[in-house]
Each structure stands twice: as structure tokens, then as C-alpha cells.
N, C-alpha and C positions, 0 to 999 in steps of 0.2 A: 703452183702458180694459178691464179684466177684469170678468167677471160674478161673480167671487168676492165673498163677503161681506167687508166691510171693517171693520178694527179700527184705531182711531187710538190711538197710544201717546203719552200726554201730553195731558191734557184741560183746558187752561186757555188763556191768551191766544194763544200761538202755535199751539197745537193747534186752536183755534177758527178762526183765519184759514186755516190749511191745510184744515180741514174744509169751510169755505165754498167754497173753490176746487174741491175734489174733488166736492162735491155738485153744483156747476154742470155737471160732466161726467157726472152720473148714477150716481156710485158708490153701491153698496148699503151704506149706513152702518148698522151694527147695534150695535157694541160700542166701549167705550173701556177702556184700561188706564191706571191712574194709581196713585200711592202709596196713595190712599184714595178713598172715595166723594167725588165732586165736589159742592161746595156748590151750584154752578150746573150745570145740564144743558141747555144751550140747544138741543141737537139731539135730546134725548130718547133718548139711547143707553143701553144696558144695561152696567153695570159688569161687566167680565169677570174681572179679576185685578189684584193689586197690583203685579206685576212680571213681566218676561220673564226666566226663569232656568231652571236644570235641572229645577226642580219644576213648571214650567208644564204644565198639564194638556191644553192644546189645540194642541200642536205639529202634529198630524196632522189638523186639522179643516178644512183647505183654505181658510183665511182669507188675505187679503192685508193688509199692515200699512203704515200711514202713520206717518211719524216726526214727531210733533207736539211735539218737544222742542227748545227753543232752545239749551240748553247743549251746546256742541260735544263735550266729552268723554263726557258721558252718551249723547248721540245716537250717537256713534261706537261706544261699547261695546255698546249695544243692537243697532245695525245689524250689527255684526260677529257677534253671537250669532245673529241671524236668518239672516245669510248662511251661517254654518256649517251651518245646518239647511235650507238651500235654500228659505227662505221668500221669498215674493214681496213686494217693496217697490217699488211703482210710483212713477214720477216724476210730479209734479203741476205743470203749467204753467198759471197763471191765464189765462183767456181774454183778459184785457186786457194781458197781457205780450207782448213782441215778441222773438222768438228767430230769429236768422238760420238759414236752412236748412242752411248748411254749418258751423254750430257743433256741437261734440261735447258731448252731454249724457249724464251717467251715470245710475245707478240711485238711487232713493230721494231724489231731489232735489225741492226746492220752489222754484219761481220765482213770486214774488208779483205782485200787481196792479201794472201799469205798469213793471215791471222790463224792462230791455233787454239782450239778449245779441247782440253784433255779430259780423260774419263771422270765422270761423276761431278763435273763442274755444273754450276747452275747460273744462268744469265737471265736477269730480270727484264721485264717489258721495257721497250723504248730505249734500250742501251745501245751504244756504239762501241764495237771492238775494232779499232782502227788498224791501218795497214801494219802487218807483221807483228802485231801484239800477241802475247802468249798468256793464256789463262790456264794455269796448271791444274792438276788433279784436285778435285774436291773444293775448288774455290767457289765462292758464292758472291756474285756481283748483283747489286740491287737494281732498282728501277731507275731508268733514265740516267744511268751513269755513262761516262765516256772514258774509255781506256785508250790512251793516245798511241800514235805510231811507235812501234818498237818497244813498248812497255812490257815488262815481264812481271806477272803475279806468280810467285812461287806457290807451292802447294798449300791448300787449305787456308787461303787468304779470304777475309770477309771485307767486301767493299760496300759502303752504304748507298742509299738513294741519292741521285743527282750529284754524285761525287765525280770530279774530274781529275784524272791522273795524266800529267803531261808526258810528252814524247820521251822515249828512251829512259824512263824511270824504272826502278827495280824495287819490288816490295818483298821483303823477307817472308819466308813461309810461316804460316800460322798466325799472322797478324790480323788485327781488326782495324779497319778504317771507317770512320763514322759517316753520317749523312752530310751532304752539302760541303764537303771538303774540297779544297783546291790544292793540288800538288804540282809544283813547277817542273818544267822539263828537266830531265837528267837527274832527278832526285833519287836518293837511295834511302828507303824507309826501313828502319831496323827496330822501331817501336810502334805500338798501337797509336792511332791518331784519333783524337776526339772530334766529334761532330762540329761543323762550322769553322774549322780552322784552316789556315793557309800555311803550307809547308814548302820549303825549298832546300836544296843543298845535299851534300854528301858528307856526313850523315844528315838526314832531313832534320830541319829545325823550324819551329813555328815563327812566323813573322806577323806583325800587327800593323 
């Protein structure tokens, strides 16, 4: 943990879950950034700005930023902007999560309550491993992906960049899922999935 003052970007459902985990580590939460003032402010934070862009006034204020955004493309875009300016984006691992010591964990990641990351798995920058998800041995999850609550990636699965796998889905071992894929909740994936596709069902099938 850093002693820097903390700003959470995205202050609603996912942002609140991320904030709860970070607060448990003693992060100094002061500000939030969202499109507008939040109707609810459960952590009593101060509204800092409507967006992170070239006009943002606080680039050099020494903050650290938490990525409280569930949408993969938006999270990736904002994280890229922060990285270009060398801003700190700490990884948050909930105290109730289990992460193997020899797993590779990138920057700006959130690993939620009861998630499990097993040996020799690799998790790319800005990814979300949501509540009770399982990433088995030797899996490789790309940048800014989102593995939904209760989802299981069996051993040696490859998940591409910005891919979303919905809650309680299961991916058979050894499969490859491409970039920018959307997999609906409860799907069972038994074949490789090409980039840019949408998959639902058991067994998973492509929809257009």
C-alpha cells in the first residue's frame, strides 16, 4: 500500500466494492471521479472531477487512482490515459481472496472477495476478478478483462484483452478466448472463441 491520497474513478456499485476492499488495507480515501455528483456517497468522499482527460487539473497532485469501472473498454481507456502520465494505479486484492505466490499479477487489478488464483496463472493489467471467481493453474487472463462472479476458468485457459465473462460461467480447460469477447452469464464454453464475438448458453453458442 502507498501513503498517497486515493481517488476512486467510478463511484457506484463496482466502485463501492473495490473501495471497501481498499479501505480494509488502510488506503487514504479522499476523492471520487464520476460523470456527475453521486446520489449516494457511502464513503463520504469529495467529488473531484467529471472525467480524466487532457483538461484534468490534478495530474501532478500526487494521487493514486483506483479503477472502479466495470465496463472493460472504458476502464482500459482511462487506465491507458493514466499510464501515459505515469500515474500510480495500485492492485487491490481483497483479504478474503486467495492468490498463489507464484501467480503473476499486473497493475491496477482488482481481485474480489473469495476469488482464487492458482499456481502459475497470469493476470493482465486493469483486470477484474470478481467475487468467488476461480482462475485455475496456468491460465492467462489478458489486459482489462472482467471475470464475473462465480465464474470458473479451468486450467490453462487463455482469455484475451477486454473480454467479459459473465457470472457463473465455466470455461473448459485448455481453451482460448479472443479479445473483446462477451460471454453471457451461466454459459458453458467447450470450444475456442474468436475475438469480437458474443456467446451465450450451455453449450456456448455465438449470437449476432
